[in-house]
N, C-alpha and C positions, 0 to 999 in steps of 0.2 A: 450250387451251394454258395451262399454269400460269403465273401471274405470277411475276416474278423476285423472289427474296428480298432481293437487295442493296438494292433501293429502300427496304425497310422498315428496314434496318440503318443507313443513312446518317444518319438523323435523330438517332441516339444515338451516332454514331461518336466515337471519341476525337479529341483535337486533332490536326490534321494534322501530319505530320513536317516540313512546310515551316517551322514555327516553329523547328525545330532547325537550319535552315540559316543563321539569322541569326548574324552574328559579333560583334555589339555591341549594347548596350541601345538605341542609336538606331535600329538596323535592326529589332530585335525588336518595338518598339512598334507600327509600322504593320501588321506581320503579325498580331500578336495582335488588334489592332482589327479587321482584316479577317476574322479567324476568328470573332469575335463577330458580325460582320455576316453572315457566311455562315450561322451557326446561325439567326439571325433570318430570313434569306431562306429557308432550308430549311423552317422552320416555316410561313412564308407559302406556300411551294410546296405544303405538305400541305393547308392550309386554303383557300387562294385562289390556285390556280395561275395564273390569267390575270393577276392583279396581280403575282404573282411574276415572270412573264416580263418585264413592263415594268420591274420593279425591277432584275432581273438585267441586262437589256439596257442600261439607263441606267448601271448600275454598271460595266459592261464598257467603256464608251465611251473612257475615258482611261487604261486600264490596260494594262500589258505583263506578260509572264511574269516571275516566277511568280505574281504576285497575280491575274492574269487567270484562273487555274484556279478561284478561288473562285466568281465569278459564273457561270462556265460550268457548274460542278457544280450550282449552284442552278437554272440554266436547264434542265439535263437532267432534274432531278427534277421541275420544273414540267411539262415536256412529258410525262413518264411519267404524271403524274396525269391528263392530258388524252388519254392513249393515242396520243400523237403520237410513235410509236416511232422513226421515222427521224430526226426532229429531236432527239429525246433522245439517240440514238446519236451524232449529230454533235457535240452539246454535250459529252457525256462524253469523246469523243475529243479535242476541243479542250482540255478540262481536263487530260486525260492528257498531251497534247503540251506544255502550259504548266507542268507539274510538273517540278521538277528531277530529272535522271536518277538521282540518288543516293537519291531517296525511293521506293524500290522498292515497299513495301507500299501506299503511296498510289497509285502508278501502277497497281499490280495491281488495286486496288479499282475505280478509274475505268475501266480497260479491261474488267473483268468486267461493270460496269454497262452499258457500251456493248454488250457481247456479249449481255447479257440483253435489252436493248432490241431488238436485231436478232432475237433468238430469239423474242420475243413477236410480232414482225412477220413471223415465218416466213421470214426471209431467212437461211437456214442457213449458206451459205458465208461471208457477212459475219460472222455470229455466231462461227463457228469461227476466223476471222482475229482477231477481237477477243479471244477466249478464249486464243488462242495468245500474244498480247501479254501478257495477264494472267498466264498460266502462267510465261512467261519472267521477268517482273518478280518474281513471288512466289518463284521459285526463286533468282533473283539476290539477293533480300533474305533468303534462308534462312527464309522464312515458309512452313513446311511445311504447316500447317493450311490456309492460304489456297490453296496449290497444290492440295491435295486437294479443297477445295470448288470450285475452278475446274474440276477434272476432272469433277465431277458435272454441271456445266453443259455442259461439252464433250460428255459422253455423251448428254445430251438432244438436242443438235444432230446428233451422229453417228447416233443412232437415226433421227432424222427424215429423213436422207438415205440411209438404208439401209446405213450402214457399221457393221454389227453387231459384227464382230470388234474393230474399233477402239474401239467403245463398251465392250465387255467389258474391254478392257485399261485404258481410262480409269477405269472403275469399280473395277477392282482397285487402281489407284493411289490412288483416293479412299478406299477402305476402309483402306489402309495409312497414308495421310498424315492423314486426318481421321476416325479410327475412331469418334469420338463423334457424328458427324453421322448422324442417323437417315435422312435423305433418301438418303444414299449407299447404305445397306443396303436401303432400300425399292426404289429404282430398280434395284439389283443383283438383288433378288428378282424384280422384274417382268420384267427382261430374261432372267434365267435361266429363268423360266417360259415365256417366249415361244420360247426355243430348246430347250425340253423338258428342261432340266437341273433336274428337280424336286427332287433331293436337295440341290443347291446352293441352290435357291430356298427350300426349307424352312428350312435353316440361316440363310440371310440374313434371312428375314422374322422369325424368332425373335429375332435380334439387334436388328432394327429395333423390334420390339415391346418389347423390354427397355429400349431407349433412349427410346422415346416411346410409352408404352402408351395414351395418350389420343388418338392420331391415328387418325381413322376410316378414312383411306386405307390404313393398315397392316392394320386389321381386315378391310377389303374384300379386299385382296390375299391375306391369309392364308387367307380362305375359298376364293378361286379356286385357290390352290395345293393346298389340301386336296381340293377337288372333283376336280381333274385327277388327283390321286393316288389317287382312289377312296375317300377318307375323308369320306363324305358327312356323317356326324354331326359331325365337326370343322368342316366347312364351315358347316353349320347354326348351330353354336355361335358361330362368328366373325361370321357375318352377323346373327344375332339380337342379338349384343352391340352391333354398330354401330347397329342400329335402336333398341335400348333406350337407348343412351347418347347418340346424336345423331339423334333422330327427325326433325328438320327439315332435315337436311343432304342435299346431293346424294348423298353416299355411302350414306345410309340408303335413298334412293329406289332406287339401284342394287342395294343388298343385298336389298330387297324383291323386285325383279325376279328376282334369282338364286334367292331362296327359292321364288318361284312356279314356277321351272323345276324345282327339285328336288321340290317338293310342291305341285302345283296345287291351288288352293282348290276346294271343292265349288261346283257351279253356283249362281249367285245370291249368293255370298258374296264380299265385297271387303275389302281391307285386311288388315294383319297387326299 
């Protein structure tokens, strides 16, 4: 199960739209101070998640919305570092509920992080419910790119529960709304291959490679699509490139196994 990307983005996220909700300098100061405290807590969550849980829990004690969103977000991040996915989802949803209804992008981010926590925990119906919240908020805030990225995550959950047609539609939305996101094109290519739409798969993997040429997962998928299309030389080239460029990666190990299937090594010889 791939780890969710949102958790790596939050540590460098822009200042929360909650600051913009303040109507006077007197109101702005505590919100700005809490934001600085949030960033400190998020860094602690990255390096010492157990201590961050205590920090965020203590911080939450006397707060009410919207300020409660900050420690709950930090708490969610700390739980993700400890792979406590259900606790992380609950914390992110608490942060979502504490965030003003007018802060659509912030709410979309938090709901998506909740969904990715459920996705990592293989609780797919819960993940889909969270992603639906995220998608609604992103669209309400006219954040088209975030809506597209949420559709990528929705597609993962839809594939996991066998709703292939819905996943195809979600990825079509993702390619339209977040066309620069290589993951959307990679997942589209993978799904197209699985439903034997090899022409679509080839076009999609070429776009993914153009957007992110250093991604070994893209090279691995390109080889699979080529092999299924009867283009063994192209498959060899893709897989050998993965092995040469990322020799110690899991993708390289898989590429070596695929190469062995195409060209079994002479008896007694090992490695590539």
